C-alpha positions as CSV (number, residue, x, y, z in Angstrom):
1,M,99.1,115.5,100.1
2,F,95.8,116.8,101.5
3,A,92.6,118.3,100.1
4,G,89.1,118.9,101.2
5,T,86.3,121.4,101.8
6,L,85.0,123.4,104.7
7,T,81.7,125.2,105.0
8,K,80.5,127.8,107.6
9,N,77.5,126.5,109.4
10,A,74.4,128.4,110.5
11,D,75.0,130.6,113.6
12,T,72.7,128.3,115.7
13,A,74.9,125.2,114.9
14,A,77.1,123.7,117.6
15,A,80.1,123.7,115.3
16,V,81.1,126.8,113.4
17,Y,82.5,124.9,110.4
18,S,81.9,121.4,109.0
19,G,83.9,119.7,106.2
20,M,85.9,116.9,104.8
21,I,89.6,116.3,104.6
22,H,91.1,113.8,102.2
23,S,94.5,112.2,101.6
24,A,95.7,109.2,99.7
25,R,95.2,107.2,102.9
26,F,92.0,108.5,104.5
27,D,88.8,110.5,104.1
28,I,87.6,112.1,107.4
29,A,84.7,114.4,108.2
30,I,85.7,117.2,110.5
31,Q,84.1,120.0,112.5
32,L,85.6,123.3,113.9
33,E,84.3,124.1,117.3
34,T,84.9,127.4,119.1
35,R,87.3,127.2,122.1
36,T,88.2,129.6,124.9
37,K,91.3,131.7,123.9
38,M,94.0,131.9,126.6
39,S,96.1,134.4,124.7
40,E,96.1,136.3,121.4
41,R,97.9,133.4,119.6
42,S,95.8,130.7,121.2
43,P,93.8,128.6,118.7
44,D,90.3,129.9,117.8
45,F,88.9,126.4,117.2
46,D,89.2,122.8,118.1
47,V,89.2,120.4,115.1
48,T,87.1,117.3,115.9
49,A,86.1,114.1,114.2
50,V,84.3,110.9,115.0
51,N,86.5,107.8,115.5
52,K,85.8,104.2,114.5
53,S,84.0,103.7,117.9
54,G,81.7,106.5,117.2
55,R,83.4,108.8,119.8
56,N,83.9,112.5,119.0
57,V,87.6,113.2,119.5
58,R,89.8,116.3,119.1
59,I,92.3,115.8,116.3
60,G,93.7,119.4,116.0
61,T,93.4,123.1,116.4
62,A,92.7,126.0,114.0
63,W,93.2,129.7,113.8
64,S,91.4,132.4,111.9
65,E,94.0,134.3,109.9
66,T,94.3,137.1,107.3
67,G,96.7,137.0,104.3
68,N,99.6,139.4,104.7
69,T,99.7,140.3,101.0
70,S,96.1,139.6,99.9
71,G,94.2,140.7,103.0
72,N,91.9,137.8,102.5
73,P,90.7,135.7,105.5
74,Y,91.6,132.1,105.7
75,I,91.8,129.3,108.3
76,S,95.0,127.6,109.3
77,M,94.8,124.1,110.8
78,Q,97.2,121.7,112.5
79,I,95.8,118.2,112.5
80,D,97.0,114.8,113.7
81,V,95.0,111.7,112.8
82,G,97.6,109.3,114.2
83,L,100.1,109.6,111.4
84,G,102.0,112.6,112.7
85,P,100.9,116.3,112.6
86,F,100.4,118.1,109.4
87,R,99.3,121.6,108.4
88,V,96.7,122.8,105.9
89,N,94.9,126.0,105.1
90,A,91.3,126.6,104.2
91,V,91.0,129.3,101.6
92,Q,88.3,130.8,99.4
93,T,88.2,131.3,95.7
94,K,87.7,134.8,94.3
95,E,84.2,133.7,93.2
96,A,83.3,132.5,96.7
97,R,84.6,135.7,98.3
98,E,82.6,137.9,95.8
99,A,79.5,135.8,96.5
100,G,79.8,136.0,100.3
101,S,79.8,132.2,100.4
102,G,80.9,130.3,103.4
103,A,82.6,127.7,101.3
104,F,86.4,127.1,101.7
105,E,88.8,124.8,99.9
106,I,91.4,122.9,102.0
107,I,94.9,123.0,100.4
108,P,98.4,121.9,101.6
109,L,100.4,124.5,103.5
110,V,103.1,126.2,101.4
111,S,106.3,124.3,101.9
112,N,109.5,126.0,103.0
113,G,111.7,123.5,101.3
114,T,112.0,121.3,98.3
115,M,113.3,117.8,98.4
116,K,116.1,116.8,95.9
117,S,114.9,114.9,92.9
118,G,117.3,112.1,93.2
119,S,116.4,108.9,91.2
120,I,113.0,109.6,89.7
121,S,111.0,107.7,87.1
122,G,107.8,108.9,85.5
123,E,105.8,109.6,82.4
124,L,103.2,112.1,81.2
125,T,100.7,111.5,78.4
126,A,98.5,114.1,76.8
127,M,94.8,113.1,76.7
128,D,92.7,113.4,73.6
129,A,90.1,115.5,75.3
130,D,89.7,118.2,78.0
131,N,93.3,119.5,77.6
132,A,94.4,117.1,80.4
133,F,97.4,114.8,81.0
134,A,97.7,111.5,82.8
135,G,100.9,110.3,84.3
136,Y,102.9,108.7,87.1
137,I,105.9,109.6,89.2
138,A,107.8,107.0,91.3
139,N,111.0,106.2,93.2
140,M,111.8,103.5,95.7
141,M,109.7,105.2,98.4
142,F,106.5,106.3,96.6
143,D,104.5,105.7,93.5
144,L,101.9,108.2,92.5
145,D,99.4,108.0,89.6
146,F,98.1,111.5,88.8
147,M,96.2,113.8,86.4
148,L,97.0,117.3,85.2
149,I,93.7,119.3,85.1
150,E,93.6,122.7,83.4
151,N,93.7,125.5,86.0
152,E,90.4,127.4,85.6
153,F,91.6,130.0,88.1
154,K,94.5,131.2,86.0
155,T,94.3,135.0,85.6
156,E,98.0,136.0,85.6
157,E,101.0,134.8,83.5
158,T,102.7,133.5,86.6
159,H,99.8,131.3,87.6
160,P,100.1,127.6,86.8
161,D,98.5,126.1,83.7
162,Y,97.4,122.9,85.5
163,R,96.7,121.5,89.0
164,I,98.0,118.1,89.8
165,E,95.5,115.6,91.3
166,V,95.5,112.2,92.8
167,S,92.6,110.2,94.3
168,S,91.8,109.4,97.9
169,P,90.8,105.9,98.9
170,K,87.1,106.8,98.3
171,G,87.9,108.4,95.0
172,H,87.9,112.1,96.0
173,P,90.3,114.3,94.0
174,I,93.3,115.6,96.0
175,R,95.4,118.4,94.8
176,V,99.0,117.7,95.3
177,G,100.7,120.2,93.1
178,S,100.9,122.5,90.1
179,A,102.3,122.4,86.6
180,W,103.4,125.0,84.0
181,M,103.8,124.8,80.3
182,A,107.3,126.1,79.4
183,K,109.7,126.5,76.6
184,S,113.5,125.9,76.7
185,N,115.4,129.1,76.2
186,R,118.3,127.0,74.8
187,T,116.5,124.5,72.4
188,G,113.1,126.2,71.9
189,N,111.4,122.8,72.8
190,D,108.3,122.8,74.9
191,Y,108.3,121.0,78.2
192,V,106.2,120.8,81.4
193,S,107.5,122.0,84.8
194,L,105.9,120.3,87.8
195,L,105.9,120.9,91.5
196,V,104.5,117.8,93.3
197,N,103.8,117.4,97.1
198,T,105.0,113.8,97.7
199,P,105.0,111.9,101.0
200,D,108.7,112.9,101.4
201,G,108.2,116.6,100.6
202,D,107.8,119.0,97.7
203,L,109.5,117.7,94.5
204,R,110.3,119.7,91.3
205,V,110.6,117.8,88.1
206,N,110.3,118.4,84.4
207,A,108.4,116.4,81.7
208,V,110.4,116.5,78.5
209,Q,110.4,114.8,75.1
210,N,113.4,113.2,73.5
211,E,114.0,113.0,69.7
212,E,111.8,109.9,69.4
213,Q,109.0,111.4,71.5
214,R,109.0,114.9,70.0
215,G,105.7,115.8,68.4
216,G,103.8,113.0,70.1
217,Q,101.7,112.8,73.3
218,T,104.3,111.2,75.7
219,F,106.7,113.0,77.9
220,S,109.4,111.5,80.2
221,I,109.7,112.9,83.7
222,I,113.2,113.7,84.7
223,P,114.8,115.4,87.8
224,F,114.7,119.2,87.8
225,V,118.0,120.9,86.9
226,D,118.2,124.6,87.7
227,S,119.6,126.0,84.4
228,G,118.2,129.4,85.0
229,E,115.5,129.0,82.3
230,Q,112.6,128.0,84.6
231,A,109.6,129.6,83.0
232,Q,107.6,130.4,86.1
233,E,108.3,130.8,89.8
234,T,107.2,127.5,91.5
235,G,107.9,128.3,95.1
236,G,105.0,126.5,96.7
237,L,101.4,125.2,96.6
238,S,98.4,127.5,96.7
239,L,94.9,127.7,95.3
240,V,96.1,129.1,92.0
241,A,99.6,127.4,92.1
């Protein structure tokens, strides 16, 4: 559950990149400073931040990478702010690449596994404007209020229809997942398929309507059951996922 921005600084600046990283628990300003590489796989940057005492401290490392399938450059970061290490990537939108911009968006690293739904409660409500949804998802360990915002980067059928966002303590939007509009092959009823990055791992759930809800604005969130009719591949989080 991380989000943020990263911007390339002028060549004369001490730090190569500056940005912000947000979670539901913190908002931190970061910098990426060049470090001496000891080997080919050594980090390219130190990730630094200013602590509560005003001291500049190293909180992680970063690598300049290139996507194996896309060939697009991105920055991979491993960071620890005292809550345990986590991984994020800084990527560029198609528009930023075409414009030669130095602006990156920080997104969660694609997860290799999905947690089991278990006992899940939740609800999704269609908003009257902006083609958006508001909802919550909860169990005994977490309770998230979120919004589904239309995915303006959707260019292919497999891309998600919505991004799932929560707010950081300072109110910054944090992308925590993706959602797809789908239709049941068995019943023909519409539902919403969600992939959410919770504090316990990636979680797949569906938002469906029972007989009483059908045709209205409210959906009930239920555990995902793999019936072979999942409309889209929801294997991980990405800029367009």
